[in-house]
N, C-alpha and C positions, 0 to 999 in steps of 0.2 A: 504494500500500500504506500503511495507517495506521501511524503512528509506533509504536504498541503492538506491532504485528506485526513491525516492524523490529528491536525489541529482542531478538528471538529469533535474528536473523541474526548470523553471525560478522563480524568486522572486515573480512576479505578480501572477503566477499560484498557487504558494504555499499560498500566501495571500488570494486568492480567495477560495482555498480549506479550509483554516482555517475559513473564513467567513461563509462557508457552514457547518461548524461543524467538520472538520477533525483536530483532535488534533495532529496527527502525522505530518501534514503539519506545524503546529505551532512549533513543536519541531525542525523539519528540518530547518525552517527559523531562529529560534533562534540560533541553532548551527552554521549556516552560517553567520548570521549578527551581533549577540551580541558582539563577539570579536572585530569586526571592529568598532562598536559604542563605546565600552569601550576604545579601543586604541586611537580613535579620541578625546574622552573626556579627557583622561589622558594627551594627548599631549597639548590640549588647556588649561587645568586646572593646570596640574602639580601636581595633588593630586589624588592618586589611590582611596582613599575612596570616595572622591567626584565624581570621574569618575564612580565608581560602582553605586552610587546613580543616577547619570544622565543616565547611561546605562539602569538601571531598569525603570526609568521614561520614557525614549524614547521607549523602547520595549512595555511598557504598553500603551502608546499613539498609537503605531502601531496596537496593538490588538483592541483598542477601535475604531479606524477608519476603520478597515478591512471591515466591512459590507458596508461602504460608499465609498470604494476605487474605483476610476474611472480609469480603465486600460487605458494605453496609454497617460495619461496626464503628468505623471512624473515617472521616475524610482523609485522603492522602496528605493534604496540606496541613491538617490539624496534627497528624502524626509527625510530619516534618518539622513544624514549628516547635512541637514539644521536645523532640529529640535534639533539635538545634539548641533550644534554650537550656536543656539539661547539660549538654556538652559544654556550652558556654559557661554555665554556672560552675561546672567542675573546673574548667580552665581558670576562671576568675579566682576561685578559691585557692588554687595552686599558686597563683601569682598575686595574692592579695596586697602585697606591699608595693606593687608596681602600679602607678596611675594609668588610667586609660588615656590613650592618645586621641587626638581629634580625627574624625573621619569626615572630610568634606563630601557633600553630596555631588553626584555627577552633574556636569554642566550641560544644559541644552542651549543651543544657539551660541551667540558670541556676545556676551555682556561685556560692558566696559571693565577696565582693570579695577576701578573703584567698586563697582558692583560685585565683582568676583571677590575682592578683599572683604567687603562687607558680608557677603554670604559665607565666606570662609570663617570670619570672626564669629558670625552667628552660629554656624555649625559647631565650631570649637566650643563656644560658650554653652550650647545645648549639650554637647557630649560631656563637658566637664560637670554641668549641672546634673545630668543623668547619672554620672559616676558617683555623685554624692547621695543618691537615693538608695534605700535598702534594695537588695536584689529583687524581691518580689514586686515592689512598687515599680522599679525600673522596667521589669519584664512586662507588667501589665500596661504601663504607659506606652512602651514601644509597640507592643502588639496592637493596642487600641488606636493610638494617634499617629503612629508612623507607618505601621503595616496595614492599618485600616480594618482590622478584624472586628467582628461583633462580640459582645460580651459572652454569649453562649459558647462560641468557638474558643475564646480565650479561656473560659472556665474549663473546657475540656483539655486544652493544652496545659494549663497550670494545675489541673486536678483539684479545682476548688469550685465553689458555687458561684453563680452569676452575681449575687449580692456582694460576695467577697471581691469579685472583680471590680464592681462599681466602687467599692470602698477603697481598694488599692489604687485604682485609677484616680479617684477624686483626691486622695491624700497625696499621691504622686504629683498631680497637677498643681495642687496648692504649694507643695514643697518646691517645685520648679519655679513657680511664680515668685515665691519668697527669695529663692536663690538668685533669680535673674532680675528682680524688680529694680535694683540699684544700677543696673547696667543698660537701661533702655536707651539713653542718649548715646552712650558709647557704641552700642550696636546698631545705631541708625534708626531707632524707632522714636520719631519725634511727632508729637500731636500736632495736627494741622491747625487747631483752633488756638494755639498759644503764640 
């Protein structure tokens, strides 16, 4: 089946096809999911090299469990985000004394040098602020507000209830606001009415 046609298949169908020996399905699933796994790991770890290692490890785990995957029990993305988060948490615990580095977001288009510097400063400030949050709050905030997942899916990833997700996310947002509030002008957030 051509790669274009595979883009219409769901994650579980592609995983089942891979388990049955279809290498094109594995390629299509990798193209679809590996960038999301990498981005999630990079945001949690703040280190692109470590995020690449984690991404490869997560995808290898997915390929190993493919033959045993039980369709309908969990979404493939939910499983991936949970495994990614767990591996990142393990890695952060091993290097707890080392601060997280800034991870600038990929650039689209060609913004000015000033805009790139401002965005890099904002990304660095956000990463530093995220690093100050407790692990569970950081994970909930990243999954909700950066990855764009809903509370029920985050609850499954983190193995907690939806209300706990809401609580972690709300506390994390308040903490981020407190951490970053004194840096609004420095980061280029100026109110128009002043």
